[in-house]
Structure formats: structure tokens, C-alpha cells
OpenMM code with the backbone's topology and positions (N, CA, C; nanometers):
from openmm import Vec3, app, unit

residues = "MET ASP ALA CYS ASP MET THR ASP PRO ASP GLY VAL PHE GLY GLN PHE TRP GLU LYS PHE ARG PHE PRO ASP TYR PHE GLY TRP ASN TRP SER ALA LEU LEU ASP CYS LEU ARG ASP LEU ASN TRP LEU PRO ALA ASP ARG TYR MET VAL VAL ILE ASP ASN ALA GLY ALA LEU LEU SER GLY ALA VAL GLU GLU LEU HIS LEU PHE VAL ARG ALA LEU GLU GLY ALA ALA GLU ALA TRP ALA ASN SER ARG ALA LYS PRO GLY ARG THR GLY VAL PRO PHE LYS VAL LEU LEU PHE CYS GLU PRO GLY GLU LEU PRO GLY ASP LEU HIS ARG THR TRP ARG ASP HIS SER THR GLY".split()
positions = [
    Vec3(0.0353, -1.0193, 0.2806),
    Vec3(0.1490, -1.0231, 0.1795),
    Vec3(0.2872, -1.0362, 0.2455),
    Vec3(0.3767, -1.0868, 0.1668),
    Vec3(0.5029, -1.1161, 0.2281),
    Vec3(0.6030, -1.0332, 0.1529),
    Vec3(0.6677, -0.9442, 0.2306),
    Vec3(0.7683, -0.8421, 0.1783),
    Vec3(0.8838, -0.9222, 0.1133),
    Vec3(0.9109, -1.0487, 0.1429),
    Vec3(1.0089, -1.1270, 0.0817),
    Vec3(0.9820, -1.1402, -0.0602),
    Vec3(0.8581, -1.1344, -0.1004),
    Vec3(0.8239, -1.1358, -0.2458),
    Vec3(0.7998, -0.9960, -0.2993),
    Vec3(0.8439, -0.8824, -0.2266),
    Vec3(0.8088, -0.7520, -0.2702),
    Vec3(0.9509, -0.6697, -0.2618),
    Vec3(1.0564, -0.7317, -0.3090),
    Vec3(1.1929, -0.6704, -0.2913),
    Vec3(1.2127, -0.5698, -0.3984),
    Vec3(1.1243, -0.5599, -0.5036),
    Vec3(1.1359, -0.4660, -0.6161),
    Vec3(1.0044, -0.4331, -0.6520),
    Vec3(0.9786, -0.3208, -0.7400),
    Vec3(0.8567, -0.2847, -0.7845),
    Vec3(0.7641, -0.3804, -0.8357),
    Vec3(0.8167, -0.4734, -0.9257),
    Vec3(0.7450, -0.5703, -0.9947),
    Vec3(0.6825, -0.6743, -0.8877),
    Vec3(0.7764, -0.6941, -0.7863),
    Vec3(0.7129, -0.7848, -0.6780),
    Vec3(0.6062, -0.7207, -0.5866),
    Vec3(0.6240, -0.5888, -0.5703),
    Vec3(0.5180, -0.5186, -0.5004),
    Vec3(0.3841, -0.5189, -0.5830),
    Vec3(0.3872, -0.4919, -0.7096),
    Vec3(0.2809, -0.4928, -0.7990),
    Vec3(0.2198, -0.6193, -0.8102),
    Vec3(0.2935, -0.7311, -0.8173),
    Vec3(0.2400, -0.8637, -0.8216),
    Vec3(0.1571, -0.9061, -0.6937),
    Vec3(0.2127, -0.8709, -0.5812),
    Vec3(0.1501, -0.9079, -0.4588),
    Vec3(0.0176, -0.8238, -0.4551),
    Vec3(0.0096, -0.6997, -0.4731),
    Vec3(-0.1095, -0.6267, -0.4728),
    Vec3(-0.2114, -0.6791, -0.5966),
    Vec3(-0.1638, -0.7069, -0.6966),
    Vec3(-0.2506, -0.7609, -0.8056),
    Vec3(-0.3132, -0.8929, -0.7599),
    Vec3(-0.2248, -0.9685, -0.7035),
    Vec3(-0.2825, -1.1002, -0.6700),
    Vec3(-0.3795, -1.0990, -0.5345),
    Vec3(-0.3304, -1.0285, -0.4306),
    Vec3(-0.4091, -1.0166, -0.3119),
    Vec3(-0.5322, -0.9340, -0.3156),
    Vec3(-0.5342, -0.8245, -0.3923),
    Vec3(-0.6375, -0.7380, -0.4060),
    Vec3(-0.7186, -0.7681, -0.5438),
    Vec3(-0.6726, -0.8732, -0.6075),
    Vec3(-0.7514, -0.9129, -0.7288),
    Vec3(-0.7681, -0.8064, -0.8214),
    Vec3(-0.6566, -0.7296, -0.8517),
    Vec3(-0.6773, -0.6055, -0.9422),
    Vec3(-0.7095, -0.6640, -1.0795),
    Vec3(-0.7920, -0.5710, -1.1561),
    Vec3(-0.8319, -0.6085, -1.2824),
    Vec3(-0.7249, -0.6277, -1.3807),
    Vec3(-0.7487, -0.7001, -1.4868),
    Vec3(-0.6388, -0.7190, -1.5904),
    Vec3(-0.5810, -0.5984, -1.6564),
    Vec3(-0.6616, -0.4837, -1.6491),
    Vec3(-0.5924, -0.3539, -1.6990),
    Vec3(-0.4957, -0.2932, -1.6153),
    Vec3(-0.4801, -0.3514, -1.5086),
    Vec3(-0.3801, -0.2911, -1.4071),
    Vec3(-0.2541, -0.2613, -1.4887),
    Vec3(-0.1825, -0.1362, -1.4656),
    Vec3(-0.0690, -0.0965, -1.5662),
    Vec3(0.0682, -0.1342, -1.4983),
    Vec3(0.0709, -0.2031, -1.3761),
    Vec3(0.1980, -0.2425, -1.3384),
    Vec3(0.3026, -0.1190, -1.3051),
    Vec3(0.2510, -0.0183, -1.2609),
    Vec3(0.3392, 0.1147, -1.2258),
    Vec3(0.2695, 0.1734, -1.0979),
    Vec3(0.3393, 0.2741, -1.0378),
    Vec3(0.2962, 0.3262, -0.9127),
    Vec3(0.1703, 0.4094, -0.9295),
    Vec3(0.1476, 0.4748, -1.0441),
    Vec3(0.0047, 0.5506, -1.0776),
    Vec3(-0.0991, 0.4450, -1.0890),
    Vec3(-0.0720, 0.3310, -1.1433),
    Vec3(-0.1631, 0.2295, -1.1589),
    Vec3(-0.2163, 0.1635, -1.0229),
    Vec3(-0.1083, 0.1462, -0.9370),
    Vec3(-0.1458, 0.0971, -0.8160),
    Vec3(-0.2219, 0.1784, -0.7343),
    Vec3(-0.1916, 0.3241, -0.7262),
    Vec3(-0.2672, 0.4156, -0.6550),
    Vec3(-0.4093, 0.4154, -0.7209),
    Vec3(-0.4251, 0.4184, -0.8536),
    Vec3(-0.5608, 0.4183, -0.9076),
    Vec3(-0.6434, 0.3091, -0.8754),
    Vec3(-0.5952, 0.1761, -0.8689),
    Vec3(-0.6603, 0.0615, -0.8367),
    Vec3(-0.7013, 0.0639, -0.6834),
    Vec3(-0.5936, 0.1042, -0.6046),
    Vec3(-0.6263, 0.1077, -0.4534),
    Vec3(-0.7447, 0.2127, -0.4181),
    Vec3(-0.7422, 0.3206, -0.4984),
    Vec3(-0.8508, 0.4225, -0.4763),
    Vec3(-0.9868, 0.3714, -0.5271),
    Vec3(-0.9937, 0.2655, -0.6125),
    Vec3(-1.1189, 0.2296, -0.6783),
    Vec3(-1.1724, 0.1130, -0.5883),
    Vec3(-1.1170, -0.0043, -0.6105),
    Vec3(-1.1599, -0.1228, -0.5449),
    Vec3(-1.3129, -0.1587, -0.5523),
    Vec3(-1.3651, -0.1134, -0.6607),
    Vec3(-1.5204, -0.1362, -0.6650),
    Vec3(-1.5472, -0.2850, -0.6884),
    Vec3(-1.4430, -0.3704, -0.7347),
    Vec3(-1.4567, -0.5112, -0.7446),
    Vec3(-1.4448, -0.5888, -0.6207),
    Vec3(-1.4031, -0.5104, -0.5138),
    Vec3(-1.3926, -0.5718, -0.3766),
    Vec3(-1.4476, -0.4732, -0.2721),
    Vec3(-1.5796, -0.4688, -0.2683),
    Vec3(-1.6389, -0.3779, -0.1780),
    Vec3(-1.6296, -0.4174, -0.0350),
    Vec3(-1.5918, -0.3223, 0.0587),
    Vec3(-1.5718, -0.3536, 0.1974),
    Vec3(-1.5961, -0.2232, 0.2756),
    Vec3(-1.6189, -0.2508, 0.4076),
    Vec3(-1.6479, -0.1413, 0.4969),
    Vec3(-1.5155, -0.0845, 0.5381),
    Vec3(-1.4120, -0.1568, 0.5316),
    Vec3(-1.2764, -0.1159, 0.5607),
    Vec3(-1.1668, -0.2031, 0.4888),
    Vec3(-1.0581, -0.1333, 0.4626),
    Vec3(-0.9392, -0.2118, 0.4038),
    Vec3(-0.8117, -0.2170, 0.4926),
    Vec3(-0.7488, -0.3206, 0.4985),
    Vec3(-0.6241, -0.3440, 0.5638),
    Vec3(-0.5210, -0.4103, 0.4772),
    Vec3(-0.4096, -0.3313, 0.4655),
    Vec3(-0.2907, -0.4006, 0.3969),
    Vec3(-0.2005, -0.4470, 0.4968),
    Vec3(-0.1703, -0.5838, 0.4943),
    Vec3(-0.0857, -0.6484, 0.6095),
    Vec3(0.0296, -0.6914, 0.5369),
    Vec3(0.1546, -0.6433, 0.5705),
    Vec3(0.2780, -0.6949, 0.5068),
    Vec3(0.3745, -0.7578, 0.6177),
    Vec3(0.4128, -0.8777, 0.5966),
    Vec3(0.4959, -0.9564, 0.6836),
    Vec3(0.6367, -0.9359, 0.6302),
    Vec3(0.7302, -0.9541, 0.7214),
    Vec3(0.8728, -0.9343, 0.6790),
    Vec3(0.9035, -0.7995, 0.6281),
    Vec3(0.8500, -0.6980, 0.6774),
    Vec3(0.8532, -0.5693, 0.6210),
    Vec3(0.9996, -0.5158, 0.6036),
    Vec3(1.1019, -0.5792, 0.6805),
    Vec3(1.2310, -0.5356, 0.6528),
    Vec3(1.2815, -0.5693, 0.5170),
    Vec3(1.2158, -0.6512, 0.4263),
    Vec3(1.2625, -0.6733, 0.2987),
    Vec3(1.1988, -0.5988, 0.1927),
    Vec3(1.0914, -0.5227, 0.2399),
    Vec3(1.0179, -0.4342, 0.1500),
    Vec3(1.1007, -0.3427, 0.0647),
    Vec3(1.0933, -0.3606, -0.0831),
    Vec3(1.1665, -0.2882, -0.1749),
    Vec3(1.3260, -0.2787, -0.1366),
    Vec3(1.3692, -0.3890, -0.0674),
    Vec3(1.5102, -0.3859, -0.0310),
    Vec3(1.6204, -0.3763, -0.1506),
    Vec3(1.5609, -0.4117, -0.2672),
    Vec3(1.6337, -0.4099, -0.3862),
    Vec3(1.6120, -0.2947, -0.4641),
    Vec3(1.5414, -0.2040, -0.4218),
    Vec3(1.5020, -0.0780, -0.4900),
    Vec3(1.4553, 0.0315, -0.3929),
    Vec3(1.5471, 0.0625, -0.2979),
    Vec3(1.5229, 0.1544, -0.1849),
    Vec3(1.4672, 0.2912, -0.2402),
    Vec3(1.5252, 0.3345, -0.3555),
    Vec3(1.4719, 0.4547, -0.4100),
    Vec3(1.3337, 0.4664, -0.4389),
    Vec3(1.2719, 0.3427, -0.4506),
    Vec3(1.1211, 0.3471, -0.4928),
    Vec3(1.0371, 0.3547, -0.3583),
    Vec3(1.0895, 0.3492, -0.2382),
    Vec3(1.0148, 0.3559, -0.1091),
    Vec3(0.9092, 0.4771, -0.1072),
    Vec3(0.9627, 0.5816, -0.1409),
    Vec3(0.8697, 0.6963, -0.1363),
    Vec3(0.7569, 0.6934, -0.2337),
    Vec3(0.7773, 0.6359, -0.3459),
    Vec3(0.6586, 0.6058, -0.4310),
    Vec3(0.5466, 0.5072, -0.3702),
    Vec3(0.5954, 0.4150, -0.3160),
    Vec3(0.5105, 0.3082, -0.2431),
    Vec3(0.4371, 0.3690, -0.1363),
    Vec3(0.5175, 0.4421, -0.0477),
    Vec3(0.4378, 0.5280, 0.0595),
    Vec3(0.3410, 0.6190, 0.0096),
    Vec3(0.3779, 0.6901, -0.0991),
    Vec3(0.2882, 0.7879, -0.1512),
    Vec3(0.1579, 0.7243, -0.2123),
    Vec3(0.1769, 0.6031, -0.2672),
    Vec3(0.0482, 0.5404, -0.3296),
    Vec3(-0.0358, 0.4893, -0.2052),
    Vec3(0.0106, 0.4312, -0.1086),
    Vec3(-0.0585, 0.3940, 0.0109),
    Vec3(-0.1202, 0.5123, 0.0792),
    Vec3(-0.0481, 0.6134, 0.0994),
    Vec3(-0.0880, 0.7328, 0.1528),
    Vec3(-0.2160, 0.8061, 0.0796),
    Vec3(-0.1888, 0.8017, -0.0588),
    Vec3(-0.2992, 0.8503, -0.1316),
    Vec3(-0.4250, 0.7665, -0.1403),
    Vec3(-0.4033, 0.6421, -0.1335),
    Vec3(-0.5380, 0.5501, -0.1205),
    Vec3(-0.6083, 0.5660, 0.0062),
    Vec3(-0.5289, 0.5797, 0.1144),
    Vec3(-0.5933, 0.6149, 0.2580),
    Vec3(-0.6609, 0.7394, 0.2577),
    Vec3(-0.6050, 0.8451, 0.2038),
    Vec3(-0.6597, 0.9768, 0.2092),
    Vec3(-0.7944, 0.9635, 0.1015),
    Vec3(-0.7941, 0.9040, -0.0125),
    Vec3(-0.9119, 0.8921, -0.0914),
    Vec3(-1.0169, 0.8233, -0.0096),
    Vec3(-0.9850, 0.7026, 0.0527),
    Vec3(-1.0940, 0.6317, 0.1251),
    Vec3(-1.1427, 0.7009, 0.2427),
    Vec3(-1.0505, 0.7882, 0.3047),
    Vec3(-1.0989, 0.8660, 0.4257),
    Vec3(-1.1991, 0.9750, 0.3817),
    Vec3(-1.1993, 1.0060, 0.2646),
    Vec3(-1.2843, 1.1129, 0.2095),
    Vec3(-1.4028, 1.0594, 0.1311),
    Vec3(-1.4219, 0.9346, 0.1323),
    Vec3(-1.5232, 0.8693, 0.0508),
    Vec3(-1.6519, 0.8298, 0.1353),
    Vec3(-1.7522, 0.8215, 0.0613),
    Vec3(-1.8701, 0.7821, 0.1234),
    Vec3(-1.9179, 0.6353, 0.0920),
    Vec3(-1.8957, 0.5440, 0.1730),
    Vec3(-1.9307, 0.4145, 0.1470),
    Vec3(-2.0807, 0.3733, 0.1464),
    Vec3(-2.1331, 0.4521, 0.2534),
    Vec3(-2.2810, 0.4346, 0.2746),
    Vec3(-2.3358, 0.5595, 0.2943),
    Vec3(-2.4746, 0.5766, 0.2526),
    Vec3(-2.5404, 0.7085, 0.2826),
    Vec3(-2.5162, 0.7560, 0.4180),
    Vec3(-2.4843, 0.8879, 0.4436),
    Vec3(-2.4782, 0.9412, 0.5901),
    Vec3(-2.3549, 0.9076, 0.6548),
    Vec3(-2.2503, 0.8244, 0.5855),
    Vec3(-2.1365, 0.7934, 0.6498),
    Vec3(-2.0161, 0.8494, 0.5503),
    Vec3(-1.9209, 0.9047, 0.6238),
    Vec3(-1.8100, 0.9508, 0.5487),
    Vec3(-1.6749, 0.8745, 0.5912),
    Vec3(-1.6031, 0.8375, 0.4993),
    Vec3(-1.4827, 0.7698, 0.5258),
    Vec3(-1.4755, 0.6130, 0.5340),
    Vec3(-1.3942, 0.5616, 0.4687),
    Vec3(-1.3673, 0.4105, 0.4856),
    Vec3(-1.2244, 0.3922, 0.5279),
    Vec3(-1.2160, 0.3317, 0.6457),
    Vec3(-1.0742, 0.3034, 0.6923),
    Vec3(-0.9886, 0.2268, 0.5916),
    Vec3(-0.8677, 0.2770, 0.5671),
    Vec3(-0.7740, 0.1907, 0.4802),
    Vec3(-0.6370, 0.2136, 0.5660),
    Vec3(-0.6070, 0.1007, 0.6235),
    Vec3(-0.4895, 0.0789, 0.7148),
    Vec3(-0.3799, 0.0060, 0.6555),
    Vec3(-0.2570, 0.0099, 0.7088),
    Vec3(-0.1488, -0.0521, 0.6601),
    Vec3(-0.0755, -0.0984, 0.7731),
    Vec3(-0.0521, -0.2250, 0.7929),
    Vec3(0.0189, -0.2787, 0.8942),
    Vec3(0.1529, -0.3538, 0.8460),
    Vec3(0.2862, -0.3082, 0.8990),
    Vec3(0.4020, -0.3692, 0.8616),
    Vec3(0.4514, -0.4514, 0.9834),
    Vec3(0.4773, -0.5656, 0.9571),
    Vec3(0.5237, -0.6576, 1.0680),
    Vec3(0.6663, -0.6979, 1.0363),
    Vec3(0.7609, -0.6844, 1.1308),
    Vec3(0.8941, -0.7312, 1.1215),
    Vec3(0.9508, -0.7425, 1.2572),
    Vec3(1.0675, -0.7986, 1.2642),
    Vec3(1.1400, -0.8218, 1.4063),
    Vec3(1.1822, -0.6955, 1.4448),
    Vec3(1.2003, -0.6758, 1.5786),
    Vec3(1.2562, -0.5443, 1.6330),
    Vec3(1.3909, -0.5209, 1.5628),
    Vec3(1.4014, -0.3897, 1.5220),
    Vec3(1.5177, -0.3232, 1.4563),
    Vec3(1.5446, -0.3740, 1.3205),
    Vec3(1.4494, -0.4532, 1.2683),
    Vec3(1.4631, -0.5001, 1.1295),
    Vec3(1.4188, -0.3993, 1.0284),
    Vec3(1.3201, -0.3137, 1.0554),
    Vec3(1.2737, -0.2051, 0.9547),
    Vec3(1.3986, -0.1279, 0.9182),
    Vec3(1.4146, -0.1274, 0.7798),
    Vec3(1.5329, -0.0413, 0.7271),
    Vec3(1.5184, 0.1007, 0.7587),
    Vec3(1.6213, 0.1714, 0.7970),
    Vec3(1.6109, 0.3191, 0.8207),
    Vec3(1.5539, 0.3892, 0.7097),
    Vec3(1.5728, 0.3498, 0.5859),
    Vec3(1.5180, 0.4273, 0.4690),
    Vec3(1.3545, 0.4118, 0.4735),
    Vec3(1.3067, 0.2997, 0.4971),
    Vec3(1.1697, 0.2805, 0.5140),
    Vec3(1.1106, 0.3608, 0.6303),
    Vec3(1.1743, 0.3441, 0.7472),
    Vec3(1.1231, 0.4239, 0.8686),
    Vec3(1.1238, 0.5664, 0.8342),
    Vec3(1.2333, 0.6329, 0.7761),
    Vec3(1.2388, 0.7685, 0.7545),
    Vec3(1.1312, 0.8146, 0.6591),
    Vec3(1.1185, 0.7219, 0.5531),
    Vec3(1.0218, 0.7662, 0.4352),
    Vec3(0.8838, 0.7538, 0.4865),
    Vec3(0.8465, 0.6772, 0.5743),
    Vec3(0.7072, 0.6538, 0.6279),
    Vec3(0.6898, 0.7685, 0.7258),
    Vec3(0.7899, 0.8016, 0.8143),
    Vec3(0.7811, 0.9139, 0.9052),
    Vec3(0.7700, 1.0479, 0.8390),
    Vec3(0.8483, 1.0651, 0.7364),
    Vec3(0.8449, 1.1980, 0.6648),
    Vec3(0.7130, 1.2126, 0.6010),
    Vec3(0.6511, 1.1182, 0.5390),
    Vec3(0.5174, 1.1310, 0.4754),
    Vec3(0.4100, 1.1292, 0.5675),
    Vec3(0.4335, 1.0768, 0.6997),
    Vec3(0.3084, 1.0905, 0.7950),
    Vec3(0.3078, 1.2238, 0.8692),
    Vec3(0.4269, 1.2953, 0.8670),
    Vec3(0.4412, 1.4281, 0.9311),
    Vec3(0.4226, 1.5508, 0.8413),
    Vec3(0.3973, 1.5092, 0.7043),
    Vec3(0.3555, 1.6258, 0.6235),
    Vec3(0.4741, 1.6620, 0.5317),
] * unit.nanometer
topology = app.Topology()
chain = topology.addChain("A")
for resn in residues:
    res = topology.addResidue(resn, chain)
    for name in ("N", "CA", "C"):
        topology.addAtom(name, app.Element.getBySymbol(name[0]), res)
């Protein structure tokens, strides 16, 4: 995904809807994003990876929404980590990669991600 197309919540929802082929009932809000990312029964896989290029632009027009975005991804990763994809196996990797130029990641995003990952 390209964060240049994800500068506001609608852009984020649009990118996830398109790239993860969310169902038509997707509600275009943070709860719906989390619900769909925790489900993905229409897109079965042994692992999931969210790749976002130009991460410095991510929610740049709605910085106050960053914590909701991080919370949704964190919730999805936790749900998949506790799931059973195959008998006898626990956990399905759900990873997020943010790509940007050195020093381009905005402080708000860096702090939000750090704060969520440290508890």
C-alpha cells in the first residue's frame, strides 16, 4: 500500500478494502477495519504482511487518528497470534512493515507505535 493514498481515515480504509479485498459489508470505520483484519476468511493464508510505502505520509492529514490505526493493527496481530490456522499449530504471523526515508517517519507515528508496543 502507498501511504500517500492514506493521509486520512477514508484513504486508509480504501487501501485496506482494495488490497485485502474486504467484503462489501465493510463499515469504513476503525472497528470495522479491526473486525475484517481479524477475520480474513475470504483470504486464507499461513501468514499476513501489511506493507506500507511512504509511511511518512500515513494519516498526515489526521494525526489524531494514528493511535486508532495502530490499535487496529495491534488487535489484528494479537488475534492472529492466538489463532489456530492448522490443527496442532497456534498462531498465524501478522506483520506490519512501514517503509520511509531516514528521518521521514513523523514523531507522532513513531511515538504512537512505540507507546503501543511497550504496553
